[in-house]
C-alpha positions as CSV (number, residue, x, y, z in Angstrom):
1,X,108.0,94.0,99.6
2,X,110.4,91.7,97.7
3,X,113.9,91.1,99.0
4,X,117.0,89.8,97.2
5,X,120.5,89.7,98.4
6,X,121.7,89.3,94.7
7,X,118.8,89.7,92.4
8,X,120.4,88.4,89.2
9,X,122.1,85.4,90.9
10,X,119.0,84.4,92.7
11,X,116.8,84.6,89.6
12,X,119.3,82.6,87.6
13,X,119.6,80.0,90.4
14,X,115.7,79.7,90.4
15,X,115.8,79.1,86.6
16,X,118.6,76.5,86.9
17,X,116.5,74.5,89.3
18,X,113.3,74.9,87.2
19,X,115.1,73.9,84.0
20,X,116.5,70.8,85.7
21,X,113.1,69.9,87.0
22,X,111.5,70.4,83.6
23,X,114.1,68.2,82.0
24,X,113.7,65.5,84.7
25,X,109.9,65.3,84.1
26,X,110.4,65.0,80.4
27,X,110.0,68.5,79.0
28,X,112.5,69.1,76.2
29,X,114.9,72.0,76.7
30,X,113.9,73.3,73.3
31,X,110.4,74.1,74.7
32,X,111.8,76.3,77.5
33,X,112.0,80.1,77.4
34,X,113.4,82.2,80.2
35,X,111.5,85.3,81.3
36,X,113.2,87.0,84.3
37,X,109.8,88.5,85.2
38,X,110.4,92.2,85.0
39,X,107.8,93.7,87.4
40,X,106.8,90.4,89.0
41,X,107.9,90.2,92.6
42,X,110.5,92.8,92.1
43,X,110.9,96.5,92.8
44,X,112.3,99.1,90.5
45,X,115.9,98.6,91.6
46,X,115.6,94.8,91.0
47,X,114.2,95.4,87.5
48,X,117.0,97.8,86.6
49,X,119.6,95.3,88.0
50,X,118.2,92.5,85.8
51,X,118.2,94.7,82.7
52,X,121.7,96.0,83.4
53,X,123.0,92.4,83.8
54,X,120.7,90.7,81.2
55,X,123.7,89.0,79.6
56,X,124.1,86.9,82.7
57,X,121.0,85.0,81.8
58,X,122.6,83.7,78.6
59,X,124.5,81.2,80.7
60,X,121.3,79.2,80.9
61,X,121.5,78.5,77.2
62,X,117.7,79.1,76.7
63,X,115.9,81.8,74.7
64,X,115.3,84.9,76.8
65,X,112.1,86.9,76.8
66,X,111.8,90.4,78.3
67,X,108.4,91.9,78.9
68,X,109.0,95.4,80.3
69,X,106.6,97.4,78.1
70,X,104.7,100.1,80.2
71,X,105.8,98.5,83.5
72,X,105.6,100.4,86.8
73,X,109.4,100.7,87.1
74,X,109.4,102.9,84.0
75,X,106.7,105.1,85.5
76,X,108.6,105.4,88.7
77,X,111.3,107.3,86.9
78,X,109.1,110.3,86.2
79,X,105.8,109.4,87.8
80,X,104.2,108.8,84.4
81,X,100.9,107.0,83.8
82,X,100.8,103.7,82.0
83,X,100.0,105.3,78.6
84,X,102.9,107.7,78.9
85,X,105.7,105.0,79.1
86,X,106.4,104.5,75.5
87,X,109.8,106.2,75.7
88,X,110.9,103.9,78.6
89,X,109.5,100.9,76.8
90,X,111.5,101.7,73.7
91,X,114.7,102.2,75.8
92,X,114.3,98.7,77.2
93,X,113.6,97.3,73.8
94,X,116.7,99.0,72.3
95,X,118.8,97.6,75.1
96,X,117.4,94.1,74.4
97,X,118.2,94.3,70.8
98,X,121.7,95.5,71.5
99,X,122.1,92.5,73.9
100,X,120.6,90.1,71.3
101,X,117.7,89.1,73.5
102,X,115.6,86.6,71.7
103,X,112.0,87.9,72.4
104,X,110.6,91.2,73.5
105,X,107.0,91.5,74.5
106,X,105.5,95.0,73.8
107,X,102.2,96.8,73.8
108,X,102.8,99.4,71.2
109,X,103.8,97.2,68.3
110,X,103.7,99.8,65.5
111,X,105.9,102.2,67.5
112,X,108.4,99.5,68.3
113,X,108.4,98.3,64.7
114,X,109.0,101.8,63.4
115,X,111.7,102.5,66.0
116,X,113.6,99.3,65.1
117,X,113.2,99.9,61.4
118,X,114.6,103.4,61.6
119,X,117.3,102.4,64.1
120,X,118.4,99.6,61.7
121,X,118.5,102.0,58.7
122,X,120.7,104.4,60.7
123,X,123.1,101.7,61.9
124,X,123.4,100.3,58.4
125,X,125.0,103.6,57.3
126,X,127.9,103.1,59.7
């Protein structure tokens, strides 16, 4: 039963401390990727807050990875089973592309590739 007063701020503060620690022990910043941990120690509301405010993580000046594919918070919207969460996974991936997130981890690679290819072809016509 995770609790956050301010989910995004607390996760960012956690990363600031961890990045500083890594640099202090000799890990180069160019070897660090930030993953806000969608679905890990967070409830559905926390996950939605992180996604809605994903731009806030850019202040860390590190590549950002989002792995929301098929996660429980997507299923909580309509009580769908894991294999019925492609639509929600695509919605998160689309948001991530709009927000210029560096890395997106997915399960349904072909569907995502097709989605982005078609999306790009449509946007190129504008």
